[in-house]
N, C-alpha and C positions, 0 to 999 in steps of 0.2 A: 417650559421646564428645560433644565440643562442636562444633557446626557453625561453619564459618568466618564465616558471616553473623552468627551470634549473637555471636561474639567481636568482630567489627567493631563491632556496635552497642554492646557494653559499652565498648570503647575510645573510640568516638565520644562516648558520654555523659560520659566522663571527659576530654574534650578532648585525647585522644591520637590525633592524625591525621597525625603526621609520623613516618615510619619510615625507618630506614636500617640497613644491616648487610650481612652475608655470608650467603646462604641456607643453611639447615640441613635435613637430611633428617628430623630428629626431628619437625618440623612442616612437612613438605613441602606439605601441603594449604594451610596458611596462606600459605606462600611463593607458591604458585600463585595464590591468591586476590589477594594484593597485586599480583602481576605483571599480573593481568587487569583490575584496577580503574583506570580512567583518568578516570572522571567521577563519582566517589563522594565528592569533597571530601577526598581524602587525598593525601599526597605520599609516594612511596617512592623512595628513592635507594639503589640497589644499589652498595655501596662495594667497593673492591678489598681492603680488610682491615678487621678489627674495630677496630683502633686508629684508622684513618681514620674509621670510622663514629662512634666515640665523639666525635671532634673535630667531625664534621658536626653531631651532635645538640647539642653544646655551642654551636656557632655559631648553631643554630636558637634555642636558649634566649636567647642574648645579644641576638638581633635581635627576638624576639617575647615573651620572658618566659614561654614555654610549654614544656612538657616534651616532648622527643622520645623515641621508642622505638628502642633499638638491639637488633636481633636477631642471634643468633649460635648456633653450636654451642658447647658448653662448652670444646672445644679452643681456640676463639678467645678465651676468657677470659684466657688467658696473654698474648695480644697487647695486651689492654686494661689490664694492670697499671699501666703507666706513666701513661696519661692518667687512670686512676681514682685514682691516688695523687698526682697533681699537678694536672692541669687541672681535674678535677671535685671534688677532695677539699675538705672543709670547712676545712682548714688553709691552703688556697691560694685558689682562686676560688669554691669552694662552688657548683658548678653541678649542678642536678638532672637526671638522666637515668633512664629506666626501662629496665633491661636485660631482654631476653626471651631466656632461655638454654635451649637444648635439652640435655637431660641424657643423653648417651651414656655407656655404661659404668657405669651405676648398680650399686653393689655388690649381688651376688646375682642379677644378670641377665646372660645371655650376650651378649657383644658382641665386636667385633674387637679384636685385641691393642693397637692404638694408642689405644683408648679406655679401657682398664682403669685406668691410673694417674690420668688426669684425671677419670674418673668417680668414682674413690675420693676424690679430694681437692677436688672441686668445692665442696662445702658448707664444708669447713674453710678453703679458700682465700678464699671470700667472707667468712667470719668474720674471717680475718686482715686482709683489706682493709677491714674494718669497713663492709661493704656489707650492709644488712639485706635479707632475702629471704623469700619464701614459695613453696611448691610449689603450682602451679595445681591446684585441685580439679577433678574431673570433673563435678560437679554445677554446672549453669549459674548457679544463685543464689549458691552459695558462691564460684564463680569470679568473679562480678561483685563480690562483697564483697571478695575478695582483691585484685583489680586496683584497686578504688577505694581500699582501705586503703593499698596501696603507693604509689599516685599521690599521695595526700594526704601521706604521710610524706615523699616526695621533695620535694614542693612546700613543705611547712611547714618542714622541716629543711634545705632547700637541699643535698641530697646525693643520690648515686646509690642506687637500690634495684633489686631484681631479682625477676623472676618465673621460677621454674624449671618447665620443661615436660617431662614424661616422654613417651617414645615412646607413640604410640597414643592420646593424650588428645584430639587434634584430628582431625576427620574429613578424609578426602581431598577434594581439589578439583582438577579438571582444566580446562584451557582449550585452545581450538582451535589456537593457535599452536604448541603442543607437537608437532604433526605435520608442520610445514613441512619441505620438502626443497628445497634450493637448489643443492647441489653434487653432483658426480659420485660422490665417495667418502664412505664412512663411516669413522670412526676405525679400526675393526678392519681394514678393507681396506687402509688406508694403512699401518698397523703391519706387516701381512704383507708388503706391497711393500717396506718399509724393511728388514725382517729378511732377506728374500730377496736383497736387494742387497748384504748384508754377507758377508764371507768367514769370519766366526767368530772372528777374533782380536780384534775390537773389544770394548771394555767398554761396556755399555749401562746407563744409569741412567734409570729411568722414574718419572714423577710419581705421586703418590697417586691412588687412584680406579680407574676402569675401564680406563684405559690400561695400568696394570700388570697387571691381571687378564687383559686380552686378550693382552698380550705373554707372560705366563706360560703361558696355554693354548696359544698357538701354538707355543711351544717344545716342549710335550708332544706336540702334534699332529705335529710334525716329527720326533719321536723323539729330541729333544735334551734334555740335562740343563739345567734352568733355571739359568742362571749369571749372570743380570742382577741389578742391585740394584733391587728393587721397593720404592720408598719408600712406607712406610705412615705416614699422618699427615703432619706437617711440610709442610703445603701451601706450595708455592712454593720449597722448599729444594733440589729436585733439581739445578738448575743450579749452585748453590753447592757441593754435594757433588762434582759433575762437575768444576768448576773446580779444586778442590784435587787431585783425582786426576790431572787432565790435567797439572798443574804437576809432580807427583811422578813421573809415568810418561810422560815426553815421547816415548818410543818407541812408545807405544800409542795407537791412535785411540780417542777417547772420544766416545760418542754419548749425548746426553741427550734423552729424549722428554718433552716438557713439554705442558701444556695452557694455553689462553688465560687461564682464571681464575687458575691458579697463577702464570703468568708476570706477570700484572698485580698480583698480591698482593705480589710481591717484584721489582718492575720495576727497582729500583736495582741488582739483581744484574748486569744487563746492563752497567752502567757499570763495575762491578768486573771483569767478564770482559774488557771492552774494554781496560781499563787494563793488566791483567796479560797479556793477549793470548796465551794458549796456542795454538800453531799446530795442535795435534792435537785441538782441541775443536770438535764440531759440535752446535749447539743447534737442535733441531727442535721447533717449536710446532705441535701439532695443534689447530687453531682451529675449534671448532664454535659459537663465540659464545654458549656457555651453561654454566651450572653443572648438568651433566646428572644427576649423582648425587642432587641435591636436587630434581629435578623439571623441569629444563630452563629455569629462569629465566635471562634474558639476562645476560651479562657486558657490559662496555662495549667489547669488542674491535671492534665494528663501526665505531667512530670512532678506532681506533688503527691506525697503520701500523707494525707490528712491524719490517718490513723497513727503513724509514727510521730507526726508533729504534735498531736494531742498528748501522747504519752510523754514526749520530751518536755512538754510544757507543764506537766503535772497532773493531767487527767488520770483518773484511777482505772478507767476502762475505755477501750476503743475497739471498734470492730467495723469491717467493711462488708456489705452484703450486696448481692446482685440479683437475687430471686425473691419471689413472693414468700416462699417457704422460709428462706433464711431471714427475711425481714420480720416475719411473724415470730420466729424463734428469738431473734435479737430483741424484739420489743418486750418479751417476757424477761430477758436478762436485765434490761435497764430499769425494771421495777424494783430491783434490789437496792438497798442502801449502799452508800460508799462511793458517791460521785465526787467530782463531776465525771460524766460519761460522754463519750463521743460515739455516734453511729453515722457512718458514711453509707449512703444508699446510692448506688450507681444506677442512673436512669437515662432513658433516651430523651433527646430533644423532641419537642412537639406538644401541642395542646389543641383542645377543641376549637373549632372555628367560631362556635357560638358562645365561647367563654365570656361571661359577663364580668361586671365589676361590683364591689360592695354597694348595696343600695342604702346603707346607713352612712351618715356623715362621720368623719374622723372623730369629732368631738363626742357624738353619740356612742360610737364604738368604745372610746376611752372610758366613758361613764359606765357602760355595761361591763367592761372588763374589770373596772375597779370594784363594782358590786360583786362580781364573781370571785375576785380575790378575797373579799371580806366575808363571803358566805361560808 
């Protein structure tokens, strides 16, 4: 394994000190290292989407003539297709960036369903995009040679290049802020309170990650058949799914459980929801201020007032709560007609160590959800 401090020295020697992107669990240690370094001569801008990060790195090059590093999980590569084939492409502006891509779903390695397809097509997609790449070796000397080679290629040919990082190649790294607690509730406690306030006729769509896992396990704990739509992958898309369902099923209350990172990734969805204004939609954001699945790196939600954004976008009701009592009272309010409604629940980072994953397949989950919608 390569130590984060060693990787930083390699990048620094290559004048790669500007980083931006969306954190990835494949190199969680490196993400934690970046988040903890404030006086090491580097810049780290945690973006809301990989597309945005590519544009940020492009702006960095335009203003400094130096190459920026864009980090992402390979799932985010799809979001970068447009700027990679237009903004950065040699046939357009010819802007060099170095992509640092975590390889989930590598063929022959067990992974979650949402990573299989992208894992299989990651390298062919880079070939199609004409983005040269190399896989990061585990040997530190070879790793330095690889990074230097790809940096020189990007610089000399004025084009994007990529370093592919397999899981387990970089050592873990933790930092003290990961343990901070500032709110009364954890996400799982909030989800349980929300579920207990429902009458069972609602359709619930939950965002990718631990929120869906916690919701699934609570259904099992309550002896209920899991009938919610547990979004896997497709980060930020749950409210859009819920919007369409709400418009097609106006007689049914639609609840979407979102996360702050996911909501920020597709913030424009709020404008669409406000414009089409489904009265039966309630958008709940469980805001822990972090990308918890990748190690707890901060999102930018601490400077975002989701409540005001929702009202500005056309939501009819919005409220922020921080306690169990306030959450319980707010859940009573959202049962009224007159949506769309926004409820922001401030929660702490953290989850159970024994938190499992849904035991049903995504396709089985889909069919059960459809039956619930039709009932």
